[in-house]
Steps between C-alpha positions, in 0.01 A plus 500: 500500500220443246277749680774762488547456124125546455523836670767629259406742222421316175806630314737390776329160527539455125870588514547261792316223312713551189814496715399172667417341163833616355679355801327163451582502128866579573528218755344249260719623214809469719408145598441402138834651394697298757749263335396137474725322748375157393655539155838338452746748360818303433517231230662261748208537739254440215689185398505371859128563533435318171710200608325494838162506328595214268642301789178541696303387197719190460475420871120534487483259203723250680294531819171445317647200313632348823162550673322348201726193511444468874122517456519238223716274721251533789210398277669171411 
């Protein structure tokens, strides 16, 4: 394939190169313009995510406190 492109006339090779570059640019542009599916659209979903995040934070604090107390009890 590469050898065949090298045998093309310079003008045609240039047009082909520009076409390939434009195709790559369009594909990248299309991928960038895709909607962000990770974003939460509804207010209810945002609230649930916020509550879940806070709950995880509380659980992590409780877990670390419990482990700390267990380590302290083992040292005694």
